[in-house]
LUMKOLMI-990137 format. One record per residue: z, x, y of N, C-alpha, C in turn; residue in one letter; chain. Coordinates in pm, whole numbers, padded with zeros to 5 digits. Example, Ala and Ser with C-alpha at 12.3 -4.5 7.8 and 13.67 -1.06 7.14 Angstrom:
LUMKOLMI-990137
[[00780,01319,-00569],[00780,01230,-00450],[00780,01320,-00330],A,A]
[[00708,01285,-00225],[00714,01367,-00106],[00787,01290,00003],S,A]
This chain:
LUMKOLMI-990137
[[06137,11073,06242],[06134,11003,06113],[06273,10946,06082],X,A]
[[06275,10819,06042],[06402,10755,06011],[06458,10805,05878],X,A]
[[06590,10798,05867],[06653,10824,05738],[06620,10710,05642],X,A]
[[06638,10737,05514],[06607,10639,05411],[06731,10608,05328],X,A]
[[06746,10481,05294],[06847,10437,05199],[06775,10408,05068],X,A]
[[06806,10480,04963],[06742,10456,04833],[06834,10369,04749],X,A]
[[06784,10251,04710],[06866,10156,04635],[06804,10134,04497],X,A]
[[06890,10136,04395],[06848,10108,04258],[06864,09958,04232],X,A]
[[06760,09897,04178],[06760,09752,04158],[06716,09719,04016],X,A]
[[06789,09630,03950],[06745,09574,03822],[06742,09422,03834],X,A]
[[06724,09353,03724],[06710,09207,03728],[06844,09133,03721],X,A]
[[06953,09207,03724],[07085,09144,03713],[07136,09100,03850],X,A]
[[07249,09029,03849],[07315,08991,03974],[07363,09115,04049],X,A]
[[07391,09222,03973],[07432,09348,04035],[07317,09408,04116],X,A]
[[07198,09402,04059],[07081,09454,04129],[07052,09377,04257],X,A]
[[07066,09246,04251],[07046,09163,04370],[07147,09198,04478],X,A]
[[07273,09215,04437],[07378,09249,04534],[07353,09386,04595],X,A]
[[07306,09481,04513],[07279,09617,04563],[07174,09614,04673],X,A]
[[07071,09532,04655],[06966,09523,04757],[07020,09466,04887],X,A]
[[07111,09370,04878],[07171,09313,04998],[07263,09414,05067],X,A]
[[07333,09494,04987],[07415,09601,05046],[07325,09704,05115],X,A]
[[07210,09733,05055],[07116,09828,05116],[07067,09777,05251],X,A]
[[07039,09649,05259],[06994,09591,05385],[07103,09603,05491],X,A]
[[07228,09586,05450],[07339,09597,05544],[07356,09741,05592],X,A]
[[07352,09835,05499],[07367,09977,05535],[07250,10023,05621],X,A]
[[07130,09976,05589],[07012,10013,05667],[07024,09963,05810],X,A]
[[07084,09846,05827],[07105,09791,05961],[07204,09876,06039],X,A]
[[07313,09916,05974],[07417,09995,06041],[07363,10131,06083],X,A]
[[07289,10196,05993],[07244,10333,06018],[07099,10341,06068],X,A]
[[07041,10225,06096],[06903,10221,06146],[06811,10302,06054],X,A]
[[06814,10267,05927],[06739,10341,05826],[06639,10250,05755],X,A]
[[06544,10312,05688],[06449,10240,05606],[06500,10232,05463],X,A]
[[06450,10132,05388],[06496,10111,05250],[06386,10155,05153],X,A]
[[06426,10237,05057],[06339,10276,04947],[06394,10214,04820],X,A]
[[06322,10118,04762],[06371,10044,04646],[06317,10104,04517],X,A]
[[06407,10135,04424],[06371,10189,04294],[06402,10083,04188],X,A]
[[06298,10026,04128],[06319,09926,04024],[06345,09997,03891],X,A]
[[06453,09961,03827],[06499,10033,03709],[06443,09976,03579],X,A]
[[06406,10065,03491],[06374,10032,03353],[06398,10156,03268],X,A]
[[06390,10142,03138],[06423,10252,03048],[06329,10371,03065],X,A]
[[06211,10348,03117],[06113,10456,03132],[06125,10529,03265],X,A]
[[06212,10481,03352],[06223,10541,03485],[06280,10683,03475],X,A]
[[06213,10777,03537],[06257,10916,03538],[06353,10936,03655],X,A]
[[06482,10916,03632],[06580,10925,03739],[06597,11067,03789],X,A]
[[06569,11165,03706],[06578,11305,03752],[06480,11329,03866],X,A]
[[06361,11273,03854],[06261,11290,03960],[06303,11216,04087],X,A]
[[06366,11100,04070],[06412,11021,04185],[06517,11099,04264],X,A]
[[06618,11153,04194],[06723,11227,04261],[06669,11355,04323],X,A]
[[06579,11422,04253],[06523,11547,04303],[06442,11526,04430],X,A]
[[06356,11425,04431],[06273,11398,04548],[06356,11352,04667],X,A]
[[06465,11279,04638],[06552,11231,04746],[06621,11348,04815],X,A]
[[06663,11447,04738],[06731,11563,04795],[06636,11648,04878],X,A]
[[06508,11643,04844],[06408,11719,04920],[06361,11644,05045],X,A]
[[06395,11514,05054],[06349,11433,05165],[06459,11401,05265],X,A]
[[06452,11281,05322],[06547,11243,05427],[06634,11125,05384],X,A]
[[06670,11123,05255],[06756,11017,05204],[06899,11034,05253],X,A]
[[06951,10930,05315],[07087,10933,05368],[07189,10912,05257],X,A]
[[07161,10814,05170],[07250,10789,05057],[07177,10704,04954],X,A]
[[07231,10703,04832],[07185,10613,04727],[07278,10492,04725],X,A]
[[07224,10377,04681],[07309,10261,04654],[07286,10223,04509],X,A]
[[07394,10223,04432],[07385,10205,04288],[07473,10088,04242],X,A]
[[07414,09988,04177],[07495,09879,04120],[07561,09926,03991],X,A]
[[07693,09908,03981],[07767,09958,03865],[07848,09845,03802],X,A]
[[07825,09823,03672],[07899,09721,03598],[07990,09787,03496],X,A]
[[08085,09713,03444],[08173,09768,03342],[08102,09780,03208],X,A]
[[08001,09699,03187],[07929,09699,03060],[07780,09719,03082],X,A]
[[07716,09790,02990],[07572,09813,02996],[07496,09682,02978],X,A]
[[07562,09582,02921],[07497,09452,02899],[07481,09375,03030],X,A]
[[07559,09412,03131],[07558,09338,03256],[07460,09395,03359],X,A]
[[07436,09526,03353],[07348,09590,03450],[07295,09721,03390],X,A]
[[07198,09780,03456],[07137,09903,03407],[07240,10016,03401],X,A]
[[07325,10025,03506],[07429,10128,03510],[07564,10069,03472],X,A]
[[07629,10130,03372],[07770,10103,03352],[07848,10221,03409],X,A]
[[07979,10220,03396],[08060,10326,03458],[08021,10463,03405],X,A]
[[08003,10475,03274],[07973,10604,03213],[07839,10660,03261],X,A]
[[07734,10577,03256],[07602,10626,03296],[07593,10650,03447],X,A]
[[07660,10565,03526],[07660,10585,03671],[07726,10716,03707],X,A]
[[07841,10745,03645],[07914,10868,03674],[07830,10991,03640],X,A]
[[07757,10982,03529],[07675,11096,03488],[07573,11132,03596],X,A]
[[07512,11031,03658],[07412,11057,03761],[07475,11091,03896],X,A]
[[07585,11025,03929],[07651,11052,04057],[07698,11198,04063],X,A]
[[07752,11249,03953],[07802,11385,03949],[07692,11489,03967],X,A]
[[07566,11449,03947],[07454,11541,03964],[07398,11537,04107],X,A]
[[07442,11442,04186],[07379,11417,04316],[07445,11495,04428],X,A]
[[07363,11559,04510],[07412,11625,04632],[07416,11527,04748],X,A]
[[07363,11407,04725],[07360,11302,04827],[07466,11198,04794],X,A]
[[07540,11146,04892],[07641,11043,04865],[07581,10921,04795],X,A]
[[07660,10861,04708],[07618,10742,04634],[07716,10629,04662],X,A]
[[07664,10517,04711],[07747,10399,04734],[07742,10313,04608],X,A]
[[07855,10304,04538],[07864,10223,04417],[07911,10083,04454],X,A]
[[07835,09982,04412],[07870,09843,04444],[07872,09760,04316],X,A]
[[07943,09649,04320],[07948,09557,04208],[07850,09443,04229],X,A]
[[07882,09328,04171],[07792,09213,04185],[07828,09124,04303],X,A]
[[07933,09159,04377],[07973,09082,04494],[07881,09114,04611],X,A]
[[07821,09013,04667],[07728,09033,04780],[07806,09062,04908],X,A]
[[07749,09143,04996],[07821,09178,05120],[07833,09060,05214],X,A]
[[07941,09058,05288],[07960,08957,05393],[07906,09011,05525],X,A]
[[07896,08924,05620],[07836,08960,05749],[07911,09076,05816],X,A]
[[08043,09077,05804],[08122,09177,05876],[08164,09297,05790],X,A]
[[08106,09311,05672],[08145,09420,05584],[08114,09557,05644],X,A]
[[08191,09656,05600],[08179,09797,05638],[08236,09828,05776],X,A]
[[08301,09731,05838],[08363,09759,05967],[08497,09831,05952],X,A]
[[08561,09813,05837],[08688,09878,05808],[08666,09984,05699],X,A]
[[08699,10107,05729],[08677,10218,05636],[08812,10265,05581],X,A]
[[08822,10270,05449],[08945,10316,05385],[08925,10462,05344],X,A]
[[09008,10550,05400],[08997,10693,05374],[09127,10744,05311],X,A]
[[09133,10752,05177],[09250,10811,05113],[09245,10963,05127],X,A]
[[09352,11022,05174],[09360,11168,05186],[09470,11221,05095],X,A]
[[09434,11327,05023],[09532,11389,04934],[09535,11539,04963],X,A]
[[09554,11622,04863],[09573,11765,04884],[09443,11845,04885],X,A]
[[09331,11782,04846],[09205,11854,04834],[09145,11881,04972],X,A]
[[09119,12006,05005],[09064,12039,05137],[08921,11987,05153],X,A]
[[08850,11967,05041],[08712,11920,05050],[08703,11772,05089],X,A]
[[08818,11705,05095],[08819,11566,05140],[08789,11555,05289],X,A]
[[08785,11669,05358],[08750,11667,05499],[08607,11618,05519],X,A]
[[08519,11642,05420],[08381,11590,05431],[08382,11438,05422],X,A]
[[08475,11382,05346],[08489,11237,05342],[08521,11183,05482],X,A]
[[08606,11256,05552],[08645,11214,05686],[08525,11212,05780],X,A]
[[08437,11311,05765],[08317,11313,05849],[08231,11190,05822],X,A]
[[08216,11155,05695],[08141,11034,05662],[08211,10908,05712],X,A]
[[08342,10908,05707],[08417,10792,05758],[08387,10769,05904],X,A]
[[08374,10877,05980],[08347,10866,06124],[08208,10811,06152],X,A]
[[08115,10827,06057],[07978,10780,06080],[07971,10628,06093],X,A]
[[08055,10557,06017],[08045,10411,06017],[08074,10350,06154],X,A]
[[08190,10374,06218],[08210,10316,06351],[08112,10369,06455],X,A]
[[08073,10497,06441],[07978,10554,06539],[07844,10483,06533],X,A]
[[07792,10460,06413],[07662,10395,06400],[07670,10245,06425],X,A]
[[07784,10185,06394],[07803,10044,06431],[07790,10028,06582],X,A]
[[07856,10116,06658],[07853,10105,06804],[07713,10133,06859],X,A]
[[07638,10217,06789],[07505,10253,06836],[07400,10148,06800],X,A]
[[07407,10096,06678],[07298,10010,06628],[07336,09863,06613],X,A]
[[07464,09832,06621],[07508,09692,06610],[07597,09662,06731],X,A]
[[07537,09659,06846],[07611,09648,06972],[07683,09515,06988],X,A]
[[07646,09416,06904],[07713,09285,06912],[07851,09288,06848],X,A]
[[07881,09395,06772],[08012,09406,06706],[08113,09465,06805],X,A]
[[08222,09395,06835],[08323,09449,06927],[08383,09580,06874],X,A]
[[08405,09675,06961],[08459,09806,06921],[08595,09792,06853],X,A]
[[08673,09694,06898],[08807,09679,06841],[08805,09631,06696],X,A]
[[08688,09586,06647],[08675,09544,06508],[08658,09663,06413],X,A]
[[08629,09781,06468],[08597,09899,06388],[08719,09989,06374],X,A]
[[08750,10029,06250],[08870,10109,06231],[08863,10188,06100],X,A]
[[08911,10311,06105],[08926,10394,05986],[09074,10394,05948],X,A]
[[09104,10353,05827],[09241,10351,05778],[09266,10477,05695],X,A]
[[09347,10567,05746],[09383,10688,05671],[09509,10659,05592],X,A]
[[09497,10655,05461],[09614,10629,05377],[09649,10757,05301],X,A]
[[09778,10783,05289],[09820,10906,05222],[09961,10891,05168],X,A]
[[09990,10975,05070],[10120,10973,05004],[10211,11079,05065],X,A]
[[10333,11042,05097],[10432,11136,05146],[10508,11194,05026],X,A]
[[10457,11304,04975],[10516,11365,04856],[10657,11417,04884],X,A]
[[10741,11412,04783],[10874,11475,04794],[10861,11626,04782],X,A]
[[10768,11671,04701],[10748,11815,04684],[10697,11875,04816],X,A]
[[10765,11978,04863],[10735,12038,04993],[10594,12094,04998],X,A]
[[10551,12161,04891],[10418,12222,04889],[10309,12116,04898],X,A]
[[10319,12011,04817],[10218,11904,04819],[10220,11829,04952],X,A]
[[10339,11803,05003],[10349,11731,05131],[10284,11810,05243],X,A]
[[10304,11943,05243],[10245,12027,05347],[10093,12031,05337],X,A]
[[10042,12033,05214],[09896,12031,05194],[09836,11904,05253],X,A]
[[09899,11790,05228],[09850,11662,05281],[09861,11662,05433],X,A]
[[09973,11708,05486],[09993,11708,05631],[09891,11797,05701],X,A]
[[09852,11908,05637],[09748,11993,05694],[09615,11919,05703],X,A]
[[09583,11845,05598],[09458,11766,05600],[09464,11657,05706],X,A]
[[09581,11592,05717],[09597,11486,05817],[09578,11543,05957],X,A]
[[09637,11659,05984],[09626,11721,06116],[09481,11754,06149],X,A]
[[09410,11808,06051],[09270,11845,06072],[09185,11721,06099],X,A]
[[09202,11620,06014],[09118,11499,06022],[09144,11422,06151],X,A]
[[09270,11405,06188],[09301,11330,06310],[09249,11402,06434],X,A]
[[09256,11535,06434],[09201,11611,06546],[09050,11591,06555],X,A]
[[08983,11592,06438],[08839,11570,06437],[08805,11431,06488],X,A]
[[08880,11329,06443],[08855,11192,06488],[08880,11178,06638],X,A]
[[08983,11246,06688],[09009,11242,06833],[08892,11302,06910],X,A]
[[08839,11414,06860],[08724,11477,06925],[08601,11389,06923],X,A]
[[08583,11316,06813],[08467,11229,06796],[08489,11090,06856],X,A]
[[08610,11066,06904],[08648,10934,06957],[08629,10825,06851],X,A]
[[08663,10861,06727],[08655,10767,06616],[08788,10692,06605],X,A]
[[08785,10560,06596],[08909,10482,06589],[08975,10496,06452],X,A]
[[09105,10524,06449],[09173,10540,06320],[09318,10494,06330],X,A]
[[09375,10472,06213],[09517,10437,06205],[09575,10504,06082],X,A]
[[09695,10562,06096],[09761,10630,05985],[09849,10533,05906],X,A]
[[09842,10544,05773],[09923,10459,05685],[09994,10547,05582],X,A]
[[10115,10594,05611],[10189,10674,05512],[10254,10584,05407],X,A]
[[10255,10631,05283],[10319,10557,05174],[10403,10654,05091],X,A]
[[10490,10599,05011],[10572,10680,04919],[10562,10618,04779],X,A]
[[10591,10701,04679],[10593,10656,04539],[10460,10596,04495],X,A]
[[10351,10659,04535],[10217,10616,04494],[10172,10702,04376],X,A]
[[10136,10639,04266],[10092,10714,04149],[09962,10789,04177],X,A]
[[09867,10718,04237],[09739,10780,04272],[09688,10715,04399],X,A]
[[09666,10795,04503],[09629,10740,04634],[09492,10674,04631],X,A]
[[09405,10716,04539],[09270,10661,04536],[09266,10522,04470],X,A]
[[09334,10506,04356],[09340,10373,04297],[09422,10279,04385],X,A]
[[09524,10333,04451],[09599,10253,04548],[09508,10212,04664],X,A]
[[09413,10299,04698],[09318,10268,04804],[09238,10142,04777],X,A]
[[09208,10117,04650],[09136,09994,04614],[09222,09871,04645],X,A]
[[09350,09878,04613],[09441,09768,04643],[09453,09748,04794],X,A]
[[09462,09859,04866],[09471,09852,05012],[09343,09789,05070],X,A]
[[09228,09831,05017],[09100,09778,05065],[09087,09629,05038],X,A]
[[09139,09586,04924],[09130,09444,04889],[09206,09358,04989],X,A]
[[09316,09412,05043],[09396,09338,05140],[09342,09354,05283],X,A]
[[09247,09447,05299],[09189,09473,05430],[09047,09420,05431],X,A]
[[09019,09322,05512],[08888,09257,05511],[08777,09355,05551],X,A]
[[08658,09330,05495],[08535,09400,05538],[08543,09550,05513],X,A]
[[08592,09590,05396],[08622,09731,05371],[08517,09803,05287],X,A]
[[08509,09933,05310],[08441,10027,05221],[08537,10144,05202],X,A]
[[08545,10196,05079],[08635,10309,05052],[08554,10435,05024],X,A]
[[08606,10549,05066],[08542,10676,05040],[08617,10750,04931],X,A]
[[08541,10820,04844],[08603,10882,04726],[08533,11012,04693],X,A]
[[08613,11116,04668],[08561,11244,04625],[08568,11251,04473],X,A]
[[08452,11269,04409],[08446,11269,04264],[08529,11384,04207],X,A]
[[08581,11364,04087],[08666,11464,04022],[08582,11581,03971],X,A]
[[08616,11700,04017],[08542,11819,03975],[08594,11874,03843],X,A]
[[08728,11878,03828],[08789,11928,03707],[08895,11828,03661],X,A]
[[08892,11792,03534],[08988,11697,03480],[09120,11765,03446],X,A]
[[09229,11696,03474],[09362,11745,03440],[09403,11686,03305],X,A]
[[09518,11730,03256],[09571,11676,03131],[09598,11527,03144],X,A]
[[09645,11485,03261],[09671,11342,03285],[09540,11262,03275],X,A]
[[09431,11319,03330],[09301,11251,03322],[09257,11235,03177],X,A]
[[09279,11338,03097],[09236,11334,02958],[09317,11234,02877],X,A]
[[09444,11215,02915],[09530,11122,02842],[09504,10978,02884],X,A]
[[09501,10954,03016],[09491,10817,03066],[09350,10779,03112],X,A]
[[09258,10876,03110],[09124,10849,03158],[09108,10894,03301],X,A]
[[08991,10950,03336],[08968,10998,03473],[08980,10886,03575],X,A]
[[09029,10921,03694],[09041,10824,03802],[08903,10769,03837],X,A]
[[08799,10852,03825],[08663,10809,03855],[08627,10679,03781],X,A]
[[08673,10669,03656],[08640,10552,03575],[08699,10424,03634],X,A]
[[08815,10438,03701],[08878,10320,03759],[08819,10286,03897],X,A]
[[08759,10388,03961],[08701,10366,04093],[08563,10303,04082],X,A]
[[08479,10360,03995],[08345,10306,03976],[08353,10173,03901],X,A]
[[08278,10075,03944],[08281,09945,03880],[08417,09879,03891],X,A]
[[08489,09907,04000],[08626,09857,04014],[08632,09705,04016],X,A]
[[08739,09653,03956],[08755,09509,03943],[08777,09441,04078],X,A]
[[08818,09520,04179],[08839,09465,04313],[08709,09438,04387],X,A]
[[08598,09488,04330],[08465,09469,04389],[08455,09532,04529],X,A]
[[08519,09647,04545],[08514,09719,04672],[08399,09820,04668],X,A]
[[08307,09819,04765],[08204,09924,04771],[08271,10060,04792],X,A]
[[08228,10159,04714],[08288,10292,04720],[08179,10395,04745],X,A]
[[08192,10469,04854],[08098,10577,04883],[08149,10703,04816],X,A]
[[08074,10752,04717],[08117,10866,04634],[08046,10993,04677],X,A]
[[08123,11099,04698],[08069,11231,04729],[08119,11330,04626],X,A]
[[08040,11433,04602],[08081,11541,04513],[08136,11657,04594],X,A]
[[08235,11729,04539],[08284,11849,04608],[08171,11950,04624],X,A]
[[08157,12006,04743],[08052,12104,04768],[08111,12224,04841],X,A]
[[08068,12342,04798],[08118,12463,04860],[08034,12511,04974],X,A]
[[07920,12443,04999],[07828,12490,05103],[07829,12400,05226],X,A]
[[07929,12312,05237],[07941,12222,05351],[08068,12257,05428],X,A]
[[08053,12277,05558],[08168,12311,05641],[08181,12206,05751],X,A]
[[08300,12151,05763],[08329,12051,05865],[08400,12121,05980],X,A]
[[08338,12124,06097],[08396,12193,06211],[08489,12102,06288],X,A]
[[08595,12158,06339],[08691,12081,06420],[08735,12171,06534],X,A]
[[08688,12141,06655],[08719,12226,06770],[08850,12184,06834],X,A]
């Protein structure tokens, strides 16, 4: 049985773009598309519940800055994404190009659970090579971006994650490139800028489990990632304690 891509669609330009992104993802992962047409009466709890019990690979959700533009705005999208055990690809109204998703942006920070993001990052080039054989291997690349902290403790935490992830990619023969930076306020919002300069990109993001004082003052980073003005597709995962990424 094939995996399924569940896409949420409304009558907006965002909904149309989401369906086109679903077709692209379905092609890469050789999956079937399950289309959910949105209206106020739609029981989204049942949709998410049934997807988790089935073979849904990911959700695709169109996210706008305003509720007037699409069914999901940043606030409502985040509420549902945070409940999902299945990754959610958040997209804007920009339609995908032919070569999209060949470049994967993987921001790594101090969180050890970001290793699951790395596993998902490896899926894109692997499935491209398997299901889209016309795409040259040299076109596929995972960009690992990270901040070189001055603080020894934080720098060591990041370096440990880098060592783990690169070893895993080497074992999986996943193509990657390291991009160290300094003086980055937030590696994830910086990732959007990096993705904008890198053609055909998708960025991976681990949703915020606990808000810090900085988040409460300036707003959670999630709000800037979802519905981002750069129109970068973002694959969102929630931190999970029951997932283990092996690296031999």
